[in-house]
Phi, psi and omega in degrees: 000139178246153182230162173255107184279122183245027183128172186286338183251007189212129175204150177255153180283140177281171177301327180296313179302314179294326178289318178294325178294313180302320183293320182292315183296322177298315185300311181304311183299318178298311181303315183295323176289325178296316186198124183289165186307318188293343180264359187277147174285166180298326176294317178294322176296317180296326180289326179291325175293332182285324174290319182291326176297317185284326171300313189281332175298316180300312176302317182286335181291328185236070181296342179277344187285097178306323175316311187278315191299327185299336183268355192301310184294321181292317180296320182289321177301317177298311179297324176297318180290315181293315171305315178300319186291331177276005184063022176269072194286332177297316179294319177300318180297322180295314180295318176302318181289325182290322176297318182300309181299323180294315182292319175299326178283324176299317178298312179307319186294311176296320179296327176297314179289329175302307179300326183279312189250337180079118171092339182290330177302307178299321179307321182270003183074021182288341179277347181234289186299311180294320176298321177293327176295316179296313178296328173298309181290335170295312175303313179302317182299320177300316184293314179303309182296326177293319181293327184295316179293321187285325185277329188224011175289331171233128184279138182277109187243022182293326172206079191250133177236134177234118184267119182251131179260351183213139171219158185223131188261131178238130174241131187046034174089357178250140177289124181246356183172174175140181177155208183289096177224137180269119176222164174229129177250127182245124173247130175216166174310143180319120181286348177265358181089001182275176174292164176082210192228160168253125186245127176225150175237131184245147172275116175244029181301321183286309185204172182270007178287144184265094186257143181292339178273004181231025177287128176260335172223114178308159188302133175230137178282140183219161173229156178276129181269322185204145181218134175225173173309336182245343188210140178232130184248132180232154187220139180286153175216161186081183181230155175253129175262117177294124182302142178071318182278327181077009176287134177261128177248126179285136177288346182294354173298336187253146172205165177228142165242116183251120182265124183218055172305140181063011180088352183256126188287116181266319185202155176226135181249124171271128179254130170249089190295323184293341180254353186058046181236133171237141176245118178264116181256130179231167177302000000 
């Protein structure tokens, strides 16, 4: 995109930018006429969000362009709804908060002129329509936040499998190796019938099946220490007694940190506390 630069803090959009902007808005409009958001597939929703991201980026780049600013609220509303349908609640929350801030600023402006001149606020509907819109988005924000907590505050680990294509080894906090290696981390309800979970790591270089002869970390009993919308921490518990020798090794030497922003697991880190070694498993 090209701009006419009028200084470091001020620029107008060129005709080329305006044409491109109008074309993107037209495409979004056609897509919505063909199929409402609620009927779109995840791929279609993601494609819609890509167009909306580009449109909103343009609006933010040219804050003085009234042609763009008049669409700001509507485009963010569309992106908020598309993100919500994809269970991307944090992104949806950000757009909802932005819209609320716009409306609150608009109301403050009306209230100022109402107090100064009298009657102008009611003339523009600030006492009814605008207040109703603000209340609508406050309620929407509460719904988004309640879904956010419900969907991703606690990760379901009753029979969880994470396929990793890369892992990286850290010793004393420094990366010492890693790369493209296929592993699977499996977490399931305790296989011994005790409380907590059983964690096993498999070598899946040959195939994706979870075979007993391809275990790279034997099963460790673990419990959840803490869980948030973005991260879950687990720690081993109990002891393992080495056969014949009788030496006891505490399972608390092992732990996991699971990163799952927006409910999607991105990486799992295996901690071996007694050796100060971490192995980070990624997709």
